[in-house]
PDB file of the backbone (N, CA, C, O) and the ligand in Angstrom, with CONECT records:
HET     ZN  A 101       1
ATOM      1  N   MET A   1      18.468 123.878  72.580  1.00  0.00           N
ATOM      2  CA  MET A   1      18.507 125.364  73.067  1.00  0.00           C
ATOM      3  C   MET A   1      19.746 126.119  71.982  1.00  0.00           C
ATOM      4  O   MET A   1      20.894 125.673  71.963  1.00  0.00           O
ATOM      5  N   LYS A   2      19.385 127.117  71.250  1.00  0.00           N
ATOM      6  CA  LYS A   2      20.293 127.588  70.208  1.00  0.00           C
ATOM      7  C   LYS A   2      21.208 128.650  70.981  1.00  0.00           C
ATOM      8  O   LYS A   2      20.811 129.427  71.849  1.00  0.00           O
ATOM      9  N   CYS A   3      22.417 128.534  70.528  1.00  0.00           N
ATOM     10  CA  CYS A   3      23.682 129.402  71.046  1.00  0.00           C
ATOM     11  C   CYS A   3      23.194 130.964  70.690  1.00  0.00           C
ATOM     12  O   CYS A   3      22.686 131.179  69.590  1.00  0.00           O
ATOM     13  N   PRO A   4      23.344 131.909  71.537  1.00  0.00           N
ATOM     14  CA  PRO A   4      23.039 133.088  70.835  1.00  0.00           C
ATOM     15  C   PRO A   4      24.269 133.894  70.327  1.00  0.00           C
ATOM     16  O   PRO A   4      24.206 135.019  69.832  1.00  0.00           O
ATOM     17  N   LYS A   5      25.425 133.140  70.524  1.00  0.00           N
ATOM     18  CA  LYS A   5      26.675 133.662  69.636  1.00  0.00           C
ATOM     19  C   LYS A   5      26.833 133.304  68.427  1.00  0.00           C
ATOM     20  O   LYS A   5      26.959 134.147  67.539  1.00  0.00           O
ATOM     21  N   CYS A   6      26.857 131.759  68.142  1.00  0.00           N
ATOM     22  CA  CYS A   6      27.315 131.175  66.909  1.00  0.00           C
ATOM     23  C   CYS A   6      25.929 130.417  66.325  1.00  0.00           C
ATOM     24  O   CYS A   6      26.006 129.944  65.191  1.00  0.00           O
ATOM     25  N   GLY A   7      24.758 130.296  67.011  1.00  0.00           N
ATOM     26  CA  GLY A   7      23.703 129.656  66.299  1.00  0.00           C
ATOM     27  C   GLY A   7      23.654 128.262  66.435  1.00  0.00           C
ATOM     28  O   GLY A   7      22.732 127.627  65.922  1.00  0.00           O
ATOM     29  N   THR A   8      24.740 127.604  67.208  1.00  0.00           N
ATOM     30  CA  THR A   8      24.664 126.172  67.033  1.00  0.00           C
ATOM     31  C   THR A   8      23.601 125.577  67.946  1.00  0.00           C
ATOM     32  O   THR A   8      23.444 126.030  69.080  1.00  0.00           O
ATOM     33  N   GLU A   9      22.853 124.551  67.464  1.00  0.00           N
ATOM     34  CA  GLU A   9      21.863 123.936  68.335  1.00  0.00           C
ATOM     35  C   GLU A   9      22.460 123.117  69.336  1.00  0.00           C
ATOM     36  O   GLU A   9      23.140 122.139  69.027  1.00  0.00           O
ATOM     37  N   ASN A  10      22.242 123.464  70.552  1.00  0.00           N
ATOM     38  CA  ASN A  10      22.623 122.516  71.733  1.00  0.00           C
ATOM     39  C   ASN A  10      21.519 121.725  72.335  1.00  0.00           C
ATOM     40  O   ASN A  10      20.387 122.195  72.444  1.00  0.00           O
ATOM     41  N   PRO A  11      21.915 120.237  72.823  1.00  0.00           N
ATOM     42  CA  PRO A  11      20.889 119.806  73.540  1.00  0.00           C
ATOM     43  C   PRO A  11      20.347 120.161  74.930  1.00  0.00           C
ATOM     44  O   PRO A  11      21.182 120.411  75.800  1.00  0.00           O
ATOM     45  N   PRO A  12      19.211 120.205  75.196  1.00  0.00           N
ATOM     46  CA  PRO A  12      18.532 120.903  76.244  1.00  0.00           C
ATOM     47  C   PRO A  12      19.403 120.549  77.587  1.00  0.00           C
ATOM     48  O   PRO A  12      19.993 119.469  77.577  1.00  0.00           O
ATOM     49  N   GLY A  13      19.507 121.281  78.595  1.00  0.00           N
ATOM     50  CA  GLY A  13      20.430 121.306  79.794  1.00  0.00           C
ATOM     51  C   GLY A  13      21.635 121.468  79.611  1.00  0.00           C
ATOM     52  O   GLY A  13      22.443 121.337  80.531  1.00  0.00           O
ATOM     53  N   LYS A  14      21.968 121.774  78.420  1.00  0.00           N
ATOM     54  CA  LYS A  14      23.702 122.148  78.321  1.00  0.00           C
ATOM     55  C   LYS A  14      23.788 123.547  78.793  1.00  0.00           C
ATOM     56  O   LYS A  14      22.983 124.413  78.451  1.00  0.00           O
ATOM     57  N   ILE A  15      24.898 123.763  79.675  1.00  0.00           N
ATOM     58  CA  ILE A  15      25.015 124.953  80.296  1.00  0.00           C
ATOM     59  C   ILE A  15      25.988 125.997  79.245  1.00  0.00           C
ATOM     60  O   ILE A  15      25.845 127.220  79.279  1.00  0.00           O
ATOM     61  N   VAL A  16      26.831 125.416  78.463  1.00  0.00           N
ATOM     62  CA  VAL A  16      27.711 126.057  77.641  1.00  0.00           C
ATOM     63  C   VAL A  16      27.590 125.429  76.401  1.00  0.00           C
ATOM     64  O   VAL A  16      27.397 124.219  76.281  1.00  0.00           O
ATOM     65  N   CYS A  17      27.721 126.394  75.262  1.00  0.00           N
ATOM     66  CA  CYS A  17      27.635 125.927  73.724  1.00  0.00           C
ATOM     67  C   CYS A  17      28.782 124.942  73.515  1.00  0.00           C
ATOM     68  O   CYS A  17      29.921 125.115  73.949  1.00  0.00           O
ATOM     69  N   ARG A  18      28.326 123.785  72.732  1.00  0.00           N
ATOM     70  CA  ARG A  18      29.475 122.541  72.528  1.00  0.00           C
ATOM     71  C   ARG A  18      30.373 123.284  71.448  1.00  0.00           C
ATOM     72  O   ARG A  18      31.525 122.869  71.317  1.00  0.00           O
ATOM     73  N   ASN A  19      30.009 124.187  70.781  1.00  0.00           N
ATOM     74  CA  ASN A  19      30.746 124.678  69.609  1.00  0.00           C
ATOM     75  C   ASN A  19      31.814 125.950  69.996  1.00  0.00           C
ATOM     76  O   ASN A  19      32.997 125.930  69.656  1.00  0.00           O
ATOM     77  N   CYS A  20      31.307 126.846  70.618  1.00  0.00           N
ATOM     78  CA  CYS A  20      31.898 128.115  71.028  1.00  0.00           C
ATOM     79  C   CYS A  20      32.222 128.302  72.646  1.00  0.00           C
ATOM     80  O   CYS A  20      33.018 129.142  73.064  1.00  0.00           O
ATOM     81  N   GLY A  21      31.599 127.531  73.353  1.00  0.00           N
ATOM     82  CA  GLY A  21      31.804 127.813  74.697  1.00  0.00           C
ATOM     83  C   GLY A  21      31.088 128.737  75.462  1.00  0.00           C
ATOM     84  O   GLY A  21      31.309 128.988  76.646  1.00  0.00           O
ATOM     85  N   THR A  22      30.023 129.352  74.594  1.00  0.00           N
ATOM     86  CA  THR A  22      29.395 130.506  75.274  1.00  0.00           C
ATOM     87  C   THR A  22      28.266 130.086  76.226  1.00  0.00           C
ATOM     88  O   THR A  22      27.522 129.154  75.920  1.00  0.00           O
ATOM     89  N   ARG A  23      28.131 130.748  77.351  1.00  0.00           N
ATOM     90  CA  ARG A  23      27.219 130.220  78.472  1.00  0.00           C
ATOM     91  C   ARG A  23      25.845 130.340  77.806  1.00  0.00           C
ATOM     92  O   ARG A  23      25.533 131.331  77.145  1.00  0.00           O
ATOM     93  N   LEU A  24      25.044 129.299  78.004  1.00  0.00           N
ATOM     94  CA  LEU A  24      23.685 129.456  77.390  1.00  0.00           C
ATOM     95  C   LEU A  24      22.513 129.872  78.351  1.00  0.00           C
ATOM     96  O   LEU A  24      21.479 130.446  78.011  1.00  0.00           O
ATOM     97  N   ARG A  25      22.869 129.476  79.608  1.00  0.00           N
ATOM     98  CA  ARG A  25      21.584 129.819  80.785  1.00  0.00           C
ATOM     99  C   ARG A  25      21.693 131.167  81.012  1.00  0.00           C
ATOM    100  O   ARG A  25      20.691 131.722  81.462  1.00  0.00           O
ATOM    101  N   VAL A  26      22.748 131.875  80.791  1.00  0.00           N
ATOM    102  CA  VAL A  26      22.816 133.409  81.163  1.00  0.00           C
ATOM    103  C   VAL A  26      22.196 134.206  80.013  1.00  0.00           C
ATOM    104  O   VAL A  26      22.859 134.471  79.011  1.00  0.00           O
ATOM    105  N   GLN A  27      20.915 134.588  80.162  1.00  0.00           N
ATOM    106  CA  GLN A  27      20.236 135.377  79.162  1.00  0.00           C
ATOM    107  C   GLN A  27      19.695 136.589  79.661  1.00  0.00           C
ATOM    108  O   GLN A  27      18.680 136.379  80.326  1.00  0.00           O
ATOM    109  N   THR A  28      20.017 137.790  79.572  1.00  0.00           N
ATOM    110  CA  THR A  28      19.111 139.046  79.933  1.00  0.00           C
ATOM    111  C   THR A  28      18.063 139.326  79.152  1.00  0.00           C
ATOM    112  O   THR A  28      18.067 139.356  77.921  1.00  0.00           O
ATOM    113  N   GLY A  29      16.970 139.576  80.030  1.00  0.00           N
ATOM    114  CA  GLY A  29      15.735 139.919  79.461  1.00  0.00           C
ATOM    115  C   GLY A  29      15.044 138.963  78.832  1.00  0.00           C
ATOM    116  O   GLY A  29      14.043 139.281  78.189  1.00  0.00           O
ATOM    117  N   GLY A  30      15.441 137.696  78.908  1.00  0.00           N
ATOM    118  CA  GLY A  30      14.489 136.516  78.266  1.00  0.00           C
ATOM    119  C   GLY A  30      14.045 135.666  79.537  1.00  0.00           C
ATOM    120  O   GLY A  30      14.652 135.652  80.609  1.00  0.00           O
ATOM    121  N   GLN A  31      12.948 134.998  79.254  1.00  0.00           N
ATOM    122  CA  GLN A  31      12.310 134.203  80.284  1.00  0.00           C
ATOM    123  C   GLN A  31      12.974 132.872  80.473  1.00  0.00           C
ATOM    124  O   GLN A  31      12.527 132.043  81.266  1.00  0.00           O
ATOM    125  N   ALA A  32      14.025 132.674  79.755  1.00  0.00           N
ATOM    126  CA  ALA A  32      14.686 131.284  79.773  1.00  0.00           C
ATOM    127  C   ALA A  32      15.436 131.104  81.033  1.00  0.00           C
ATOM    128  O   ALA A  32      15.710 130.009  81.525  1.00  0.00           O
ATOM    129  N   ALA A  33      15.781 132.380  81.569  1.00  0.00           N
ATOM    130  CA  ALA A  33      16.876 132.401  82.852  1.00  0.00           C
ATOM    131  C   ALA A  33      15.888 132.125  83.910  1.00  0.00           C
ATOM    132  O   ALA A  33      16.497 131.782  84.923  1.00  0.00           O
ATOM    133  N   VAL A  34      14.637 132.134  84.087  1.00  0.00           N
ATOM    134  CA  VAL A  34      13.660 131.795  85.154  1.00  0.00           C
ATOM    135  C   VAL A  34      13.078 130.562  85.187  1.00  0.00           C
ATOM    136  O   VAL A  34      12.511 130.147  86.199  1.00  0.00           O
ATOM    137  N   ARG A  35      13.199 129.695  83.784  1.00  0.00           N
ATOM    138  CA  ARG A  35      12.502 128.508  83.588  1.00  0.00           C
ATOM    139  C   ARG A  35      13.330 127.587  84.195  1.00  0.00           C
ATOM    140  O   ARG A  35      14.553 127.705  84.120  1.00  0.00           O
ATOM    141  N   TRP A  36      12.745 126.590  84.850  1.00  0.00           N
ATOM    142  CA  TRP A  36      13.530 125.467  85.468  1.00  0.00           C
ATOM    143  C   TRP A  36      13.463 124.174  84.709  1.00  0.00           C
ATOM    144  O   TRP A  36      12.469 123.967  84.013  1.00  0.00           O
ATOM    145  N   THR A  37      14.416 123.290  84.775  1.00  0.00           N
ATOM    146  CA  THR A  37      14.215 122.063  84.228  1.00  0.00           C
ATOM    147  C   THR A  37      13.333 121.073  84.997  1.00  0.00           C
ATOM    148  O   THR A  37      13.113 121.312  86.185  1.00  0.00           O
ATOM    149  N   ASP A  38      12.877 120.123  84.496  1.00  0.00           N
ATOM    150  CA  ASP A  38      12.115 119.229  85.296  1.00  0.00           C
ATOM    151  C   ASP A  38      12.720 118.543  86.455  1.00  0.00           C
ATOM    152  O   ASP A  38      11.942 118.184  87.339  1.00  0.00           O
ATOM    153  N   ALA A  39      13.964 118.304  86.596  1.00  0.00           N
ATOM    154  CA  ALA A  39      14.737 117.829  87.455  1.00  0.00           C
ATOM    155  C   ALA A  39      14.936 118.860  88.637  1.00  0.00           C
ATOM    156  O   ALA A  39      14.797 118.541  89.817  1.00  0.00           O
ATOM    157  N   GLU A  40      15.220 119.921  88.275  1.00  0.00           N
ATOM    158  CA  GLU A  40      15.484 121.062  89.424  1.00  0.00           C
ATOM    159  C   GLU A  40      14.192 121.350  90.052  1.00  0.00           C
ATOM    160  O   GLU A  40      14.130 121.472  91.275  1.00  0.00           O
ATOM    161  N   LEU A  41      13.036 121.481  89.223  1.00  0.00           N
ATOM    162  CA  LEU A  41      11.749 121.635  89.901  1.00  0.00           C
ATOM    163  C   LEU A  41      11.349 120.623  90.662  1.00  0.00           C
ATOM    164  O   LEU A  41      10.790 120.906  91.722  1.00  0.00           O
ATOM    165  N   MET A  42      11.518 119.395  90.342  1.00  0.00           N
ATOM    166  CA  MET A  42      11.339 118.268  91.166  1.00  0.00           C
ATOM    167  C   MET A  42      11.881 118.334  92.452  1.00  0.00           C
ATOM    168  O   MET A  42      11.186 118.163  93.453  1.00  0.00           O
ATOM    169  N   THR A  43      13.386 118.633  92.496  1.00  0.00           N
ATOM    170  CA  THR A  43      14.082 118.829  93.500  1.00  0.00           C
ATOM    171  C   THR A  43      13.379 119.824  94.534  1.00  0.00           C
ATOM    172  O   THR A  43      13.094 119.554  95.701  1.00  0.00           O
ATOM    173  N   TRP A  44      13.191 120.850  93.966  1.00  0.00           N
ATOM    174  CA  TRP A  44      12.597 121.985  94.701  1.00  0.00           C
ATOM    175  C   TRP A  44      11.316 121.638  95.293  1.00  0.00           C
ATOM    176  O   TRP A  44      11.079 121.919  96.468  1.00  0.00           O
ATOM    177  N   VAL A  45      10.465 121.038  94.541  1.00  0.00           N
ATOM    178  CA  VAL A  45       9.206 120.539  95.291  1.00  0.00           C
ATOM    179  C   VAL A  45       9.382 119.629  96.116  1.00  0.00           C
ATOM    180  O   VAL A  45       8.514 119.542  96.985  1.00  0.00           O
ATOM    181  N   ARG A  46      10.306 118.833  96.152  1.00  0.00           N
ATOM    182  CA  ARG A  46      10.443 117.828  97.030  1.00  0.00           C
ATOM    183  C   ARG A  46      10.980 118.354  98.473  1.00  0.00           C
ATOM    184  O   ARG A  46      10.627 117.981  99.592  1.00  0.00           O
ATOM    185  N   ALA A  47      11.875 119.264  98.132  1.00  0.00           N
ATOM    186  CA  ALA A  47      12.531 120.240  99.288  1.00  0.00           C
ATOM    187  C   ALA A  47      11.245 120.798 100.123  1.00  0.00           C
ATOM    188  O   ALA A  47      10.990 120.643 101.318  1.00  0.00           O
ATOM    189  N   ASP A  48      10.505 121.511  99.100  1.00  0.00           N
ATOM    190  CA  ASP A  48       9.308 122.052  99.894  1.00  0.00           C
ATOM    191  C   ASP A  48       8.562 121.330 100.736  1.00  0.00           C
ATOM    192  O   ASP A  48       8.319 121.647 101.900  1.00  0.00           O
ATOM    193  N   VAL A  49       8.140 120.234 100.108  1.00  0.00           N
ATOM    194  CA  VAL A  49       7.136 119.269 100.747  1.00  0.00           C
ATOM    195  C   VAL A  49       7.861 118.701 102.092  1.00  0.00           C
ATOM    196  O   VAL A  49       7.239 118.438 103.121  1.00  0.00           O
ATOM    197  N   ARG A  50       9.008 118.579 101.961  1.00  0.00           N
ATOM    198  CA  ARG A  50       9.514 118.042 103.249  1.00  0.00           C
ATOM    199  C   ARG A  50       9.510 119.036 104.336  1.00  0.00           C
ATOM    200  O   ARG A  50       9.167 118.750 105.483  1.00  0.00           O
ATOM    201  N   ARG A  51       9.900 120.218 103.961  1.00  0.00           N
ATOM    202  CA  ARG A  51       9.973 121.438 104.775  1.00  0.00           C
ATOM    203  C   ARG A  51       8.707 121.701 105.497  1.00  0.00           C
ATOM    204  O   ARG A  51       8.650 121.959 106.700  1.00  0.00           O
ATOM    205  N   LEU A  52       7.673 121.620 104.676  1.00  0.00           N
ATOM    206  CA  LEU A  52       6.303 121.677 105.086  1.00  0.00           C
ATOM    207  C   LEU A  52       5.833 120.504 106.046  1.00  0.00           C
ATOM    208  O   LEU A  52       5.177 120.758 107.056  1.00  0.00           O
ATOM    209  N   LEU A  53       6.178 119.257 105.706  1.00  0.00           N
ATOM    210  CA  LEU A  53       5.769 118.400 106.643  1.00  0.00           C
ATOM    211  C   LEU A  53       6.602 118.456 107.811  1.00  0.00           C
ATOM    212  O   LEU A  53       6.087 117.893 108.776  1.00  0.00           O
ATOM    213  N   ALA A  54       7.790 118.989 108.032  1.00  0.00           N
ATOM    214  CA  ALA A  54       8.646 119.221 109.132  1.00  0.00           C
ATOM    215  C   ALA A  54       8.000 120.200 109.943  1.00  0.00           C
ATOM    216  O   ALA A  54       7.807 119.944 111.132  1.00  0.00           O
ATOM    217  N   VAL A  55       7.631 121.318 109.442  1.00  0.00           N
ATOM    218  CA  VAL A  55       7.200 122.488 110.070  1.00  0.00           C
ATOM    219  C   VAL A  55       5.849 122.113 110.727  1.00  0.00           C
ATOM    220  O   VAL A  55       5.611 122.424 111.894  1.00  0.00           O
ATOM    221  N   SER A  56       4.891 121.378 109.881  1.00  0.00           N
ATOM    222  CA  SER A  56       3.584 120.974 110.421  1.00  0.00           C
ATOM    223  C   SER A  56       3.575 120.017 111.440  1.00  0.00           C
ATOM    224  O   SER A  56       2.734 119.975 112.337  1.00  0.00           O
ATOM    225  N   SER A  57       4.612 119.169 111.282  1.00  0.00           N
ATOM    226  CA  SER A  57       4.689 118.170 112.427  1.00  0.00           C
ATOM    227  C   SER A  57       5.166 118.809 113.768  1.00  0.00           C
ATOM    228  O   SER A  57       4.706 118.441 114.849  1.00  0.00           O
ATOM    229  N   ILE A  58       6.062 119.732 113.652  1.00  0.00           N
ATOM    230  CA  ILE A  58       6.476 120.644 114.977  1.00  0.00           C
ATOM    231  C   ILE A  58       5.214 121.222 115.600  1.00  0.00           C
ATOM    232  O   ILE A  58       4.957 121.176 116.803  1.00  0.00           O
ATOM    233  N   VAL A  59       4.382 121.821 114.572  1.00  0.00           N
ATOM    234  CA  VAL A  59       3.336 122.570 115.101  1.00  0.00           C
ATOM    235  C   VAL A  59       2.349 121.691 115.684  1.00  0.00           C
ATOM    236  O   VAL A  59       1.794 122.028 116.730  1.00  0.00           O
ATOM    237  N   ILE A  60       2.068 120.568 115.098  1.00  0.00           N
ATOM    238  CA  ILE A  60       1.085 119.647 115.562  1.00  0.00           C
ATOM    239  C   ILE A  60       1.403 119.197 116.897  1.00  0.00           C
ATOM    240  O   ILE A  60       0.556 119.192 117.790  1.00  0.00           O
ATOM    241  N   THR A  61       2.859 118.737 117.100  1.00  0.00           N
ATOM    242  CA  THR A  61       3.527 118.278 118.231  1.00  0.00           C
ATOM    243  C   THR A  61       3.456 119.393 119.482  1.00  0.00           C
ATOM    244  O   THR A  61       3.102 119.087 120.620  1.00  0.00           O
ATOM    245  N   LEU A  62       3.819 120.618 119.107  1.00  0.00           N
ATOM    246  CA  LEU A  62       3.501 121.842 119.953  1.00  0.00           C
ATOM    247  C   LEU A  62       2.070 121.879 120.528  1.00  0.00           C
ATOM    248  O   LEU A  62       1.768 121.845 121.721  1.00  0.00           O
ATOM    249  N   GLY A  63       1.332 121.948 119.580  1.00  0.00           N
ATOM    250  CA  GLY A  63      -0.324 121.996 119.786  1.00  0.00           C
ATOM    251  C   GLY A  63      -0.803 120.781 120.865  1.00  0.00           C
ATOM    252  O   GLY A  63      -1.635 121.064 121.727  1.00  0.00           O
ATOM    253  N   VAL A  64      -0.243 119.427 120.780  1.00  0.00           N
ATOM    254  CA  VAL A  64      -0.645 118.422 121.453  1.00  0.00           C
ATOM    255  C   VAL A  64      -0.138 118.836 122.822  1.00  0.00           C
ATOM    256  O   VAL A  64      -0.910 118.923 123.776  1.00  0.00           O
ATOM    257  N   ILE A  65       1.327 119.123 122.931  1.00  0.00           N
ATOM    258  CA  ILE A  65       1.767 119.427 124.224  1.00  0.00           C
ATOM    259  C   ILE A  65       1.281 120.517 125.040  1.00  0.00           C
ATOM    260  O   ILE A  65       1.242 120.388 126.264  1.00  0.00           O
ATOM    261  N   ILE A  66       0.846 121.748 124.374  1.00  0.00           N
ATOM    262  CA  ILE A  66       0.217 122.737 124.825  1.00  0.00           C
ATOM    263  C   ILE A  66      -1.175 122.400 125.405  1.00  0.00           C
ATOM    264  O   ILE A  66      -1.554 122.711 126.534  1.00  0.00           O
ATOM    265  N   GLY A  67      -1.978 121.634 124.355  1.00  0.00           N
ATOM    266  CA  GLY A  67      -3.173 121.091 124.769  1.00  0.00           C
ATOM    267  C   GLY A  67      -3.326 120.265 126.174  1.00  0.00           C
ATOM    268  O   GLY A  67      -4.210 120.396 127.022  1.00  0.00           O
ATOM    269  N   TYR A  68      -2.293 119.447 126.171  1.00  0.00           N
ATOM    270  CA  TYR A  68      -1.998 118.547 127.470  1.00  0.00           C
ATOM    271  C   TYR A  68      -1.755 119.492 128.715  1.00  0.00           C
ATOM    272  O   TYR A  68      -2.242 119.272 129.823  1.00  0.00           O
ATOM    273  N   ALA A  69      -0.926 120.596 128.400  1.00  0.00           N
ATOM    274  CA  ALA A  69      -0.452 121.567 129.680  1.00  0.00           C
ATOM    275  C   ALA A  69      -1.596 122.210 130.003  1.00  0.00           C
ATOM    276  O   ALA A  69      -1.766 122.410 131.206  1.00  0.00           O
ATOM    277  N   LEU A  70      -2.524 122.632 129.165  1.00  0.00           N
ATOM    278  CA  LEU A  70      -3.594 123.481 129.533  1.00  0.00           C
ATOM    279  C   LEU A  70      -4.704 122.689 130.371  1.00  0.00           C
ATOM    280  O   LEU A  70      -5.495 123.249 131.129  1.00  0.00           O
ATOM    281  N   ARG A  71      -4.658 121.354 130.139  1.00  0.00           N
ATOM    282  CA  ARG A  71      -5.780 120.667 130.826  1.00  0.00           C
ATOM    283  C   ARG A  71      -5.828 120.430 132.315  1.00  0.00           C
ATOM    284  O   ARG A  71      -6.792 119.851 132.818  1.00  0.00           O
TER     285      ARG A  71
HETATM  286 ZN    ZN A 101      28.083 128.760  70.441  1.00  0.00          ZN2+
END
């Protein structure tokens, strides 16, 4: 990723420029600010899947309990 200030090419994932220290992630108006790295994305996806599993297991458990209670 290219530094907006001095133009130095920095390795992807770098937060600040290795040459001048300018923050590389903070970009106004660009799409880069919303783009996630693969590692960040995987962390989020895993957290989401875990949350989904937790919620669905609670819902299923409650459903079974209510099903038994109404019988
Ligand atoms: Zn720079």
